[in-house]
C-alpha distance (Angstrom), angle and dihedral (degrees) to the residues before:
residue distance angle dihedral
M1 . . .
T2 3.77 . .
D3 3.78 115.9 .
L4 3.79 89.3 -92.0
F5 3.77 97.5 176.4
G6 3.79 101.7 34.6
K7 3.76 123.3 -143.6
D8 3.79 97.5 -88.0
G9 3.81 95.5 97.6
R10 3.81 96.6 -114.4
A11 3.80 93.8 126.2
E12 3.79 91.8 48.7
N13 3.80 90.9 47.3
G14 3.78 91.6 48.3
L15 3.78 92.1 48.6
K16 3.80 90.5 48.8
E17 3.81 89.3 52.8
L18 3.80 92.1 49.2
R19 3.80 90.2 51.0
R20 3.81 90.4 49.0
E21 3.80 89.4 51.7
K22 3.81 90.4 49.1
A23 3.81 91.0 52.4
M24 3.80 90.5 50.4
R25 3.78 92.2 49.4
D26 3.81 90.7 47.7
R27 3.80 87.5 57.2
V28 3.80 100.0 44.9
Y29 3.80 108.7 29.3
F30 3.80 94.3 72.1
H31 3.81 89.9 56.2
W32 3.79 93.0 44.3
V33 3.80 91.6 51.5
S34 3.80 93.0 46.0
T35 3.82 91.8 50.9
G36 3.80 94.3 44.8
R37 3.79 95.7 -112.8
M38 3.81 89.1 121.0
T39 3.78 133.9 16.1
Q40 3.77 120.6 -120.5
A41 3.80 89.5 -120.1
V42 3.81 91.9 57.0
A43 3.81 91.9 45.3
D44 3.80 91.0 50.0
R45 3.81 93.0 47.4
Q46 3.79 93.6 48.6
M47 3.80 93.3 46.3
Q48 3.81 90.6 48.6
G49 3.80 90.4 51.7
L50 3.79 91.8 50.0
N51 3.80 92.3 46.4
D52 3.81 89.4 49.2
A53 3.82 91.3 51.6
I54 3.81 91.1 50.2
S55 3.81 91.7 48.5
V56 3.80 93.9 48.3
I57 3.79 92.9 50.9
E58 3.81 92.3 45.8
E59 3.81 91.0 50.2
M60 3.80 93.1 47.0
M61 3.79 91.5 48.3
E62 3.81 90.1 50.4
E63 3.80 91.3 49.5
D64 3.81 90.1 47.7
D65 3.82 90.8 51.3
H66 3.80 91.9 51.0
G67 3.80 94.3 45.6
């Protein structure tokens, strides 16, 4: 596979930011759902999308590392 992510650290930085966002959502979504600011369905869908994005990037980085 082509060096999809380069060696400049952008993929690692992006993944770190996604993980930071996930941690923030883990902290606040429960409160937002319990106070009615967000429905559980929306929270679940958004968390699934974020988890999917993290997984895809991790898998692509692993494939890139193994050529």
